[in-house]
C-alpha positions as CSV (number, residue, x, y, z in Angstrom):
1,M,128.7,197.6,42.6
2,A,125.8,198.4,44.6
3,R,125.2,201.8,42.6
4,L,125.0,199.6,39.5
5,L,122.2,197.5,41.0
6,G,120.5,200.6,42.2
7,L,121.2,199.5,45.5
8,E,122.4,202.5,48.3
9,A,125.0,201.7,50.8
10,E,125.1,204.7,53.6
11,A,128.4,205.4,55.2
12,E,128.1,207.1,58.6
13,S,129.0,210.7,58.8
14,D,130.3,212.4,62.0
15,T,130.2,215.9,60.6
16,D,127.1,218.2,61.1
17,G,126.1,220.5,58.4
18,A,128.5,219.1,56.1
19,T,126.3,220.9,53.1
20,G,127.7,224.5,54.2
21,D,126.1,227.0,52.1
22,L,123.8,224.7,50.1
23,D,120.0,225.2,50.5
24,E,118.2,222.4,49.1
25,G,117.4,224.9,46.0
26,A,120.8,225.1,44.9
27,I,121.2,221.3,45.4
28,S,118.1,220.7,43.1
29,E,119.5,223.1,40.5
30,L,122.9,221.4,40.4
31,I,121.3,217.9,40.3
32,Q,119.0,219.6,37.3
33,Q,122.5,220.9,35.9
34,R,123.7,217.6,36.3
35,Q,120.8,215.7,34.7
36,T,121.1,218.1,31.4
37,A,125.0,217.5,31.0
38,R,124.3,213.5,31.0
39,Q,121.3,213.8,28.7
40,Q,123.7,215.7,26.2
41,R,126.5,213.0,27.0
42,D,128.6,215.4,28.9
43,F,129.8,212.9,31.3
44,I,132.8,215.0,32.3
45,T,130.6,217.9,33.6
46,A,128.0,215.5,35.2
47,D,130.7,213.9,37.2
48,D,132.3,217.1,37.9
49,I,128.9,218.2,39.5
50,R,128.4,214.7,41.7
51,D,132.0,215.4,42.7
52,Q,130.9,219.1,43.9
53,L,127.8,217.4,45.7
54,T,129.7,214.9,47.3
55,A,132.7,217.2,48.7
56,V,129.8,219.4,50.5
57,G,128.0,216.3,52.4
58,V,125.2,215.2,49.2
59,T,125.0,211.8,47.8
60,V,123.5,211.5,44.5
61,V,121.6,208.1,43.6
62,D,120.6,207.4,40.1
63,Q,117.5,205.2,40.0
64,P,116.3,203.2,36.7
65,G,114.0,205.4,34.6
66,G,116.3,208.5,34.6
67,T,114.7,209.6,38.6
68,V,117.3,210.9,40.9
69,R,117.2,210.7,44.6
70,W,119.7,212.7,46.7
71,H,120.3,213.0,50.5
72,R,122.6,214.8,52.8
73,Q,125.3,212.5,54.3
């Protein structure tokens, strides 16, 4: 529900280095691919990319106007 309202709830994480081998450039590239998929209304691919990022400890936050923020958990 918070995500729908544009709010962000952060869960505490007790893992360090959860992003594995992904550097900021790789994360940004995946987010750009996700944005392209969303613009093409390919929501399955967009959701898969979000799941990949979540699995390595990256939270993606969609904001109004199409802006996307991300942070490491």
